[in-house]
N, C-alpha and C positions, 0 to 999 in steps of 0.2 A: 824515907819517913812519910812522904805524902801517900804512898800506897798503904802503909800501915793505918794511917788515919782514915783513908777511904774505906778499907775493909772493916775497921772498927765501927765507923758510922753506918756502913751497910748492914752489918749484923745486928746493930741496934735499931735498924729501920729508919734511920735519919737521913740517908742519902737519897738523891733524886733517882727515880726509877730508871730513867734512860741510861744513867751511868752504870748501874748494876746490870741492866738488861743487856746492853751492848758490850760493856767492858768486861763483864764476867760471862755473859752468854756465848760469845764467840769462842773464847778459849775452852769453855765447858763443852760446846758442841764439837770442836775439833778433837778434844781428848776422848769424849764418849764415842765418836765415830772411829777413832783409832783403836779404842778398846773393843768395839764391836767387831772390827775386822780381825783384830788379834785373836779374839775368842773363837771365831770361826776357823781361822787358820790353825790354831792350836788343836781344836777338835779334830781336824783332818789329819793330825800326825799319828794317830793310833791310840791304842789302849794305854800305853805307858804314860801318856800325857793327860789322862782323865783328870778332871777336877780343875785343871788350869783354865779351861774355857769358862767354867762356872766362876772361877775367881775373877777372870776378866769382866764377866757380866756383873758380878757384885761390885767390883771397883767402878764400873761404868755407872751403876745406880748411885753409888756414894758420891761420885763426882757431880752427877745431876742434882742430888739432894743438897750438896754443898753450895750450889748456885741457887737452887729453888728457895731455900730458907731466906736468904737476904732479899731476893727478888720479891718474894711474897710479902715480907715485912715492909719493903719500900714501895709496894704497889699503890699505896695511898699518897705518895709524894709525887703527884702529877699535876699538871696545869689544868687539865680537864678531867672531871670526875669519871667520865665514861671509860677512861683508860684503866681504871682500877679493876672492874669486873672483866674486861677483855684480857688484861694481863693475867689475872688469876685463872681464868678458863684456859688460857694457853699453857700456863704452868701446870695445871692439873692434867690437861691432855698430854703434855710432854711426860709427865710422871707415869701415866697409864701406858703410854707408848714405850717408855724405857723399861717398865716392868714386864711388858708382854713380849718384847722382841729381844 
């Protein structure tokens, strides 16, 4: 029940940024890294597996976006206002990196 409340608050932008950043960011990073490795391994299997690498890349981007949206919304819920632009720059840079690689 507590996880459901935390996720609900995060998607509404009401949760503290550090909870969303670390609690959602670490699992998102692990999943996206695993999907990046899987995409490259699938691409190495040959022509019969075409498209699966791209599907892994699309899933990786969706996982990142699923974390980015609540983190962006919660970026104002910080103790010091300087963290808001820093968090948003890091989120935007991560999105660009996810889309490029």
